[in-house]
PLY file of the C-alpha trace (Angstrom):
ply
format ascii 1.0
element vertex 94
property float x
property float y
property float z
element edge 93
property int vertex1
property int vertex2
end_header
-0.23 32.22 -9.74
-1.74 32.69 -6.27
-2.55 36.15 -5.00
-0.30 37.21 -2.14
-2.11 38.02 1.09
-1.23 41.19 2.98
0.78 41.32 6.19
-2.36 42.49 7.99
-4.34 39.57 6.56
-1.62 37.17 7.69
-1.81 38.54 11.24
-5.62 38.29 11.22
-5.34 34.63 10.22
-2.88 34.02 13.07
-5.16 35.75 15.59
-8.08 33.61 14.41
-5.84 30.56 14.66
-4.97 31.40 18.27
-8.66 31.79 19.06
-9.29 28.37 17.49
-6.53 26.82 19.59
-7.88 28.45 22.76
-11.40 27.16 22.08
-10.40 23.60 23.01
-8.64 22.69 26.26
-6.76 19.72 24.78
-5.58 21.74 21.79
-4.53 24.62 24.06
-2.67 22.21 26.33
-0.81 20.80 23.35
0.05 24.30 22.09
1.37 25.35 25.50
3.37 22.15 25.79
4.92 22.58 22.34
5.79 26.25 22.87
6.88 25.94 26.49
4.60 28.82 27.43
2.47 29.01 30.54
-1.09 30.33 30.21
-0.15 33.50 32.09
2.64 34.18 29.56
0.38 34.30 26.51
-0.45 38.00 26.68
3.22 38.96 26.94
4.26 36.46 24.28
1.69 37.88 21.85
3.76 41.09 21.76
6.70 39.14 20.34
6.64 39.11 16.52
7.63 35.44 16.46
4.64 34.42 18.56
2.19 34.38 15.67
4.64 32.34 13.61
4.61 29.80 16.48
0.80 29.83 16.45
0.76 28.93 12.77
3.62 26.46 13.23
1.28 24.58 15.54
-0.97 23.92 12.54
1.93 23.06 10.26
2.87 20.33 12.72
-0.56 18.70 12.95
-2.56 18.48 9.75
-5.90 17.45 11.31
-6.03 20.73 13.25
-4.90 22.67 10.16
-7.71 21.20 8.09
-10.30 21.67 10.85
-9.33 25.33 11.30
-9.33 25.96 7.55
-12.76 24.38 7.22
-14.22 26.44 10.09
-12.76 29.60 8.56
-13.92 28.56 5.08
-10.44 29.12 3.69
-7.97 27.19 1.63
-5.41 25.60 4.00
-2.69 27.04 1.74
-3.65 30.53 2.99
-2.61 29.47 6.49
0.73 28.25 5.13
1.11 31.52 3.20
0.28 33.55 6.32
2.95 31.71 8.26
5.56 32.44 5.58
4.62 36.13 5.47
4.84 36.49 9.25
8.16 34.63 9.37
9.66 36.94 6.76
11.69 36.31 3.64
14.78 35.11 5.52
12.92 31.98 6.60
11.79 30.35 3.36
10.46 26.81 3.45
0 1
1 2
2 3
3 4
4 5
5 6
6 7
7 8
8 9
9 10
10 11
11 12
12 13
13 14
14 15
15 16
16 17
17 18
18 19
19 20
20 21
21 22
22 23
23 24
24 25
25 26
26 27
27 28
28 29
29 30
30 31
31 32
32 33
33 34
34 35
35 36
36 37
37 38
38 39
39 40
40 41
41 42
42 43
43 44
44 45
45 46
46 47
47 48
48 49
49 50
50 51
51 52
52 53
53 54
54 55
55 56
56 57
57 58
58 59
59 60
60 61
61 62
62 63
63 64
64 65
65 66
66 67
67 68
68 69
69 70
70 71
71 72
72 73
73 74
74 75
75 76
76 77
77 78
78 79
79 80
80 81
81 82
82 83
83 84
84 85
85 86
86 87
87 88
88 89
89 90
90 91
91 92
92 93
């Protein structure tokens, strides 16, 4: 059985994921396109609880970026999936 990560850990993973997305212009452009956000809306959007779910959804939708991020963070990709589920809450089970 896998150890459950904390809510705080899940948010830290999502914040790191956003930083990873923002570190590459093409990746950031894709993220903005998929979410419909404009760059100037990011700060406001980050206050919405669903924003970090969307950040992690970005990785769920494109495995090469998921694996690259996991490798750079030296973490099991499953932790990113787990973080997404924790942030989404129990009502949104996969």
